[in-house]
PyMOL commands that place a pseudoatom at each C-alpha (Angstrom):
pseudoatom trace, name=CA, resn=UNK, resi=1, chain=A, elem=C, hetatm=0, pos=[4.670, 3.339, 24.855]
pseudoatom trace, name=CA, resn=UNK, resi=2, chain=A, elem=C, hetatm=0, pos=[6.156, 5.930, 22.814]
pseudoatom trace, name=CA, resn=UNK, resi=3, chain=A, elem=C, hetatm=0, pos=[4.863, 4.127, 19.362]
pseudoatom trace, name=CA, resn=UNK, resi=4, chain=A, elem=C, hetatm=0, pos=[1.324, 3.713, 20.370]
pseudoatom trace, name=CA, resn=UNK, resi=5, chain=A, elem=C, hetatm=0, pos=[-1.257, 5.044, 19.277]
pseudoatom trace, name=CA, resn=UNK, resi=6, chain=A, elem=C, hetatm=0, pos=[-4.942, 6.588, 21.141]
pseudoatom trace, name=CA, resn=UNK, resi=7, chain=A, elem=C, hetatm=0, pos=[-8.348, 6.302, 20.387]
pseudoatom trace, name=CA, resn=UNK, resi=8, chain=A, elem=C, hetatm=0, pos=[-11.470, 7.064, 22.390]
pseudoatom trace, name=CA, resn=UNK, resi=9, chain=A, elem=C, hetatm=0, pos=[-11.239, 3.584, 22.933]
pseudoatom trace, name=CA, resn=UNK, resi=10, chain=A, elem=C, hetatm=0, pos=[-7.793, 2.209, 22.438]
pseudoatom trace, name=CA, resn=UNK, resi=11, chain=A, elem=C, hetatm=0, pos=[-4.582, 1.799, 22.361]
pseudoatom trace, name=CA, resn=UNK, resi=12, chain=A, elem=C, hetatm=0, pos=[-2.873, 0.551, 19.174]
pseudoatom trace, name=CA, resn=UNK, resi=13, chain=A, elem=C, hetatm=0, pos=[-0.067, -0.155, 17.113]
pseudoatom trace, name=CA, resn=UNK, resi=14, chain=A, elem=C, hetatm=0, pos=[-0.740, -2.326, 13.802]
pseudoatom trace, name=CA, resn=UNK, resi=15, chain=A, elem=C, hetatm=0, pos=[1.479, -2.366, 11.525]
pseudoatom trace, name=CA, resn=UNK, resi=16, chain=A, elem=C, hetatm=0, pos=[2.451, -3.803, 9.037]
pseudoatom trace, name=CA, resn=UNK, resi=17, chain=A, elem=C, hetatm=0, pos=[4.791, -4.702, 6.053]
pseudoatom trace, name=CA, resn=UNK, resi=18, chain=A, elem=C, hetatm=0, pos=[3.103, -4.944, 2.515]
pseudoatom trace, name=CA, resn=UNK, resi=19, chain=A, elem=C, hetatm=0, pos=[4.075, -5.721, -0.689]
pseudoatom trace, name=CA, resn=UNK, resi=20, chain=A, elem=C, hetatm=0, pos=[2.881, -6.155, -4.147]
pseudoatom trace, name=CA, resn=UNK, resi=21, chain=A, elem=C, hetatm=0, pos=[4.346, -6.608, -7.444]
pseudoatom trace, name=CA, resn=UNK, resi=22, chain=A, elem=C, hetatm=0, pos=[2.931, -5.459, -11.215]
pseudoatom trace, name=CA, resn=UNK, resi=23, chain=A, elem=C, hetatm=0, pos=[1.872, -7.535, -13.185]
pseudoatom trace, name=CA, resn=UNK, resi=24, chain=A, elem=C, hetatm=0, pos=[3.950, -10.196, -15.841]
pseudoatom trace, name=CA, resn=UNK, resi=25, chain=A, elem=C, hetatm=0, pos=[6.954, -8.550, -13.378]
pseudoatom trace, name=CA, resn=UNK, resi=26, chain=A, elem=C, hetatm=0, pos=[6.799, -5.404, -15.810]
pseudoatom trace, name=CA, resn=UNK, resi=27, chain=A, elem=C, hetatm=0, pos=[9.483, -2.930, -14.970]
pseudoatom trace, name=CA, resn=UNK, resi=28, chain=A, elem=C, hetatm=0, pos=[6.960, -0.434, -15.212]
pseudoatom trace, name=CA, resn=UNK, resi=29, chain=A, elem=C, hetatm=0, pos=[7.407, 2.043, -12.147]
pseudoatom trace, name=CA, resn=UNK, resi=30, chain=A, elem=C, hetatm=0, pos=[9.857, 4.139, -13.318]
pseudoatom trace, name=CA, resn=UNK, resi=31, chain=A, elem=C, hetatm=0, pos=[10.160, 7.087, -13.787]
pseudoatom trace, name=CA, resn=UNK, resi=32, chain=A, elem=C, hetatm=0, pos=[6.951, 9.655, -14.445]
pseudoatom trace, name=CA, resn=UNK, resi=33, chain=A, elem=C, hetatm=0, pos=[4.872, 6.668, -13.177]
pseudoatom trace, name=CA, resn=UNK, resi=34, chain=A, elem=C, hetatm=0, pos=[7.027, 5.592, -10.431]
pseudoatom trace, name=CA, resn=UNK, resi=35, chain=A, elem=C, hetatm=0, pos=[6.383, 9.094, -8.951]
pseudoatom trace, name=CA, resn=UNK, resi=36, chain=A, elem=C, hetatm=0, pos=[3.120, 8.884, -9.919]
pseudoatom trace, name=CA, resn=UNK, resi=37, chain=A, elem=C, hetatm=0, pos=[2.244, 5.830, -8.302]
pseudoatom trace, name=CA, resn=UNK, resi=38, chain=A, elem=C, hetatm=0, pos=[4.219, 6.986, -5.264]
pseudoatom trace, name=CA, resn=UNK, resi=39, chain=A, elem=C, hetatm=0, pos=[1.702, 10.174, -4.936]
pseudoatom trace, name=CA, resn=UNK, resi=40, chain=A, elem=C, hetatm=0, pos=[-1.235, 8.098, -5.475]
pseudoatom trace, name=CA, resn=UNK, resi=41, chain=A, elem=C, hetatm=0, pos=[-1.031, 5.618, -2.726]
pseudoatom trace, name=CA, resn=UNK, resi=42, chain=A, elem=C, hetatm=0, pos=[0.549, 8.828, 0.188]
pseudoatom trace, name=CA, resn=UNK, resi=43, chain=A, elem=C, hetatm=0, pos=[-2.464, 10.168, -0.938]
pseudoatom trace, name=CA, resn=UNK, resi=44, chain=A, elem=C, hetatm=0, pos=[-4.468, 7.117, -0.447]
pseudoatom trace, name=CA, resn=UNK, resi=45, chain=A, elem=C, hetatm=0, pos=[-3.269, 6.212, 3.094]
pseudoatom trace, name=CA, resn=UNK, resi=46, chain=A, elem=C, hetatm=0, pos=[-3.265, 10.027, 4.315]
pseudoatom trace, name=CA, resn=UNK, resi=47, chain=A, elem=C, hetatm=0, pos=[-7.294, 10.352, 2.586]
pseudoatom trace, name=CA, resn=UNK, resi=48, chain=A, elem=C, hetatm=0, pos=[-8.071, 6.431, 5.288]
pseudoatom trace, name=CA, resn=UNK, resi=49, chain=A, elem=C, hetatm=0, pos=[-5.665, 7.631, 8.636]
pseudoatom trace, name=CA, resn=UNK, resi=50, chain=A, elem=C, hetatm=0, pos=[-2.574, 5.353, 7.639]
pseudoatom trace, name=CA, resn=UNK, resi=51, chain=A, elem=C, hetatm=0, pos=[0.660, 6.431, 8.456]
pseudoatom trace, name=CA, resn=UNK, resi=52, chain=A, elem=C, hetatm=0, pos=[3.345, 5.061, 6.222]
pseudoatom trace, name=CA, resn=UNK, resi=53, chain=A, elem=C, hetatm=0, pos=[6.376, 3.745, 7.953]
pseudoatom trace, name=CA, resn=UNK, resi=54, chain=A, elem=C, hetatm=0, pos=[8.824, 3.494, 5.626]
pseudoatom trace, name=CA, resn=UNK, resi=55, chain=A, elem=C, hetatm=0, pos=[8.005, 2.716, 1.769]
pseudoatom trace, name=CA, resn=UNK, resi=56, chain=A, elem=C, hetatm=0, pos=[9.972, 2.177, -2.319]
pseudoatom trace, name=CA, resn=UNK, resi=57, chain=A, elem=C, hetatm=0, pos=[9.050, 1.686, -5.006]
pseudoatom trace, name=CA, resn=UNK, resi=58, chain=A, elem=C, hetatm=0, pos=[10.915, -0.347, -7.331]
pseudoatom trace, name=CA, resn=UNK, resi=59, chain=A, elem=C, hetatm=0, pos=[10.798, -1.366, -10.656]
pseudoatom trace, name=CA, resn=UNK, resi=60, chain=A, elem=C, hetatm=0, pos=[8.039, -3.746, -10.684]
pseudoatom trace, name=CA, resn=UNK, resi=61, chain=A, elem=C, hetatm=0, pos=[6.796, -3.896, -7.014]
pseudoatom trace, name=CA, resn=UNK, resi=62, chain=A, elem=C, hetatm=0, pos=[5.807, -2.313, -4.077]
pseudoatom trace, name=CA, resn=UNK, resi=63, chain=A, elem=C, hetatm=0, pos=[7.521, -2.261, -0.282]
pseudoatom trace, name=CA, resn=UNK, resi=64, chain=A, elem=C, hetatm=0, pos=[5.151, -0.568, 2.437]
pseudoatom trace, name=CA, resn=UNK, resi=65, chain=A, elem=C, hetatm=0, pos=[5.298, -0.653, 5.714]
pseudoatom trace, name=CA, resn=UNK, resi=66, chain=A, elem=C, hetatm=0, pos=[2.311, 1.296, 7.587]
pseudoatom trace, name=CA, resn=UNK, resi=67, chain=A, elem=C, hetatm=0, pos=[0.445, 2.206, 10.747]
pseudoatom trace, name=CA, resn=UNK, resi=68, chain=A, elem=C, hetatm=0, pos=[-3.146, 0.872, 10.047]
pseudoatom trace, name=CA, resn=UNK, resi=69, chain=A, elem=C, hetatm=0, pos=[-5.981, 2.306, 12.361]
pseudoatom trace, name=CA, resn=UNK, resi=70, chain=A, elem=C, hetatm=0, pos=[-7.859, -0.659, 14.598]
pseudoatom trace, name=CA, resn=UNK, resi=71, chain=A, elem=C, hetatm=0, pos=[-10.793, -0.112, 12.848]
pseudoatom trace, name=CA, resn=UNK, resi=72, chain=A, elem=C, hetatm=0, pos=[-9.657, -0.242, 8.961]
pseudoatom trace, name=CA, resn=UNK, resi=73, chain=A, elem=C, hetatm=0, pos=[-8.741, -3.665, 7.740]
pseudoatom trace, name=CA, resn=UNK, resi=74, chain=A, elem=C, hetatm=0, pos=[-5.780, -4.516, 5.560]
pseudoatom trace, name=CA, resn=UNK, resi=75, chain=A, elem=C, hetatm=0, pos=[-7.305, -6.440, 2.949]
pseudoatom trace, name=CA, resn=UNK, resi=76, chain=A, elem=C, hetatm=0, pos=[-9.556, -3.415, 2.483]
pseudoatom trace, name=CA, resn=UNK, resi=77, chain=A, elem=C, hetatm=0, pos=[-6.731, -0.768, 2.533]
pseudoatom trace, name=CA, resn=UNK, resi=78, chain=A, elem=C, hetatm=0, pos=[-4.648, -3.418, -0.265]
pseudoatom trace, name=CA, resn=UNK, resi=79, chain=A, elem=C, hetatm=0, pos=[-7.785, -3.143, -2.512]
pseudoatom trace, name=CA, resn=UNK, resi=80, chain=A, elem=C, hetatm=0, pos=[-7.882, 1.130, -2.404]
pseudoatom trace, name=CA, resn=UNK, resi=81, chain=A, elem=C, hetatm=0, pos=[-4.317, 1.343, -2.858]
pseudoatom trace, name=CA, resn=UNK, resi=82, chain=A, elem=C, hetatm=0, pos=[-4.356, -1.890, -5.817]
pseudoatom trace, name=CA, resn=UNK, resi=83, chain=A, elem=C, hetatm=0, pos=[-7.470, -0.451, -7.699]
pseudoatom trace, name=CA, resn=UNK, resi=84, chain=A, elem=C, hetatm=0, pos=[-7.792, 3.324, -7.556]
pseudoatom trace, name=CA, resn=UNK, resi=85, chain=A, elem=C, hetatm=0, pos=[-3.582, 3.667, -8.530]
pseudoatom trace, name=CA, resn=UNK, resi=86, chain=A, elem=C, hetatm=0, pos=[-4.477, 0.793, -11.390]
pseudoatom trace, name=CA, resn=UNK, resi=87, chain=A, elem=C, hetatm=0, pos=[-7.203, 2.659, -12.456]
pseudoatom trace, name=CA, resn=UNK, resi=88, chain=A, elem=C, hetatm=0, pos=[-5.566, 6.522, -12.292]
pseudoatom trace, name=CA, resn=UNK, resi=89, chain=A, elem=C, hetatm=0, pos=[-1.742, 4.697, -13.460]
pseudoatom trace, name=CA, resn=UNK, resi=90, chain=A, elem=C, hetatm=0, pos=[-3.519, 3.712, -16.422]
pseudoatom trace, name=CA, resn=UNK, resi=91, chain=A, elem=C, hetatm=0, pos=[-5.588, 6.911, -17.395]
pseudoatom trace, name=CA, resn=UNK, resi=92, chain=A, elem=C, hetatm=0, pos=[-2.650, 9.152, -17.185]
pseudoatom trace, name=CA, resn=UNK, resi=93, chain=A, elem=C, hetatm=0, pos=[-0.493, 6.897, -19.755]
pseudoatom trace, name=CA, resn=UNK, resi=94, chain=A, elem=C, hetatm=0, pos=[-2.159, 5.874, -22.565]
pseudoatom trace, name=CA, resn=UNK, resi=95, chain=A, elem=C, hetatm=0, pos=[1.177, 3.923, -23.416]
pseudoatom trace, name=CA, resn=UNK, resi=96, chain=A, elem=C, hetatm=0, pos=[0.640, 1.068, -21.096]
pseudoatom trace, name=CA, resn=UNK, resi=97, chain=A, elem=C, hetatm=0, pos=[-2.392, -0.128, -22.686]
pseudoatom trace, name=CA, resn=UNK, resi=98, chain=A, elem=C, hetatm=0, pos=[-0.459, -1.876, -25.439]
pseudoatom trace, name=CA, resn=UNK, resi=99, chain=A, elem=C, hetatm=0, pos=[1.846, -4.171, -22.647]
pseudoatom trace, name=CA, resn=UNK, resi=100, chain=A, elem=C, hetatm=0, pos=[-1.953, -4.346, -20.252]
pseudoatom trace, name=CA, resn=UNK, resi=101, chain=A, elem=C, hetatm=0, pos=[-4.607, -4.234, -22.440]
pseudoatom trace, name=CA, resn=UNK, resi=102, chain=A, elem=C, hetatm=0, pos=[-6.579, -6.144, -19.801]
pseudoatom trace, name=CA, resn=UNK, resi=103, chain=A, elem=C, hetatm=0, pos=[-7.130, -3.147, -17.383]
pseudoatom trace, name=CA, resn=UNK, resi=104, chain=A, elem=C, hetatm=0, pos=[-5.220, -4.619, -14.955]
pseudoatom trace, name=CA, resn=UNK, resi=105, chain=A, elem=C, hetatm=0, pos=[-1.851, -3.367, -13.639]
pseudoatom trace, name=CA, resn=UNK, resi=106, chain=A, elem=C, hetatm=0, pos=[-1.136, -5.513, -10.354]
pseudoatom trace, name=CA, resn=UNK, resi=107, chain=A, elem=C, hetatm=0, pos=[-0.720, -8.900, -10.472]
pseudoatom trace, name=CA, resn=UNK, resi=108, chain=A, elem=C, hetatm=0, pos=[-3.361, -11.206, -7.966]
pseudoatom trace, name=CA, resn=UNK, resi=109, chain=A, elem=C, hetatm=0, pos=[-3.037, -11.148, -4.644]
pseudoatom trace, name=CA, resn=UNK, resi=110, chain=A, elem=C, hetatm=0, pos=[0.172, -9.523, -1.870]
pseudoatom trace, name=CA, resn=UNK, resi=111, chain=A, elem=C, hetatm=0, pos=[2.103, -10.301, 0.677]
pseudoatom trace, name=CA, resn=UNK, resi=112, chain=A, elem=C, hetatm=0, pos=[1.714, -8.606, 3.835]
pseudoatom trace, name=CA, resn=UNK, resi=113, chain=A, elem=C, hetatm=0, pos=[3.645, -9.704, 7.230]
pseudoatom trace, name=CA, resn=UNK, resi=114, chain=A, elem=C, hetatm=0, pos=[2.541, -8.424, 10.704]
pseudoatom trace, name=CA, resn=UNK, resi=115, chain=A, elem=C, hetatm=0, pos=[5.088, -6.436, 13.334]
pseudoatom trace, name=CA, resn=UNK, resi=116, chain=A, elem=C, hetatm=0, pos=[3.004, -7.565, 16.457]
pseudoatom trace, name=CA, resn=UNK, resi=117, chain=A, elem=C, hetatm=0, pos=[5.091, -7.596, 20.554]
pseudoatom trace, name=CA, resn=UNK, resi=118, chain=A, elem=C, hetatm=0, pos=[2.247, -7.146, 22.429]
pseudoatom trace, name=CA, resn=UNK, resi=119, chain=A, elem=C, hetatm=0, pos=[3.480, -8.846, 25.560]
pseudoatom trace, name=CA, resn=UNK, resi=120, chain=A, elem=C, hetatm=0, pos=[1.296, -10.616, 28.821]
pseudoatom trace, name=CA, resn=UNK, resi=121, chain=A, elem=C, hetatm=0, pos=[2.390, -7.379, 30.777]
pseudoatom trace, name=CA, resn=UNK, resi=122, chain=A, elem=C, hetatm=0, pos=[0.989, -6.109, 28.147]
pseudoatom trace, name=CA, resn=UNK, resi=123, chain=A, elem=C, hetatm=0, pos=[-2.444, -7.691, 28.742]
for i in range(1, 123): cmd.bond("trace and resi %d" % i, "trace and resi %d" % (i + 1))
show_as sticks, trace
zoom trace
């Protein structure tokens, strides 16, 4: 029970592995762009009550293992993460306009894997 979080009416452990890629798999998440993406992702997660357990930004994709409160939907969180980071990064780094002329930094979709371990005894 040490990993479970408590709310006023819930005890929960909602953890997810999220992965999404850059459009065309361009390796643009390096150097200053990668560092800025990391800062923005941490800020968005903090604002939404999401705990980042582990995370890694590689050249062309992002891996995150997060704990999300039960009132927060995974799809809405990913929408915030991809939308806000794309907009801010493209505003701050105008050199990306050549590669992403349609103003879409991230490819469509994402991968999510839930990591639940509920037993009959717990229920």
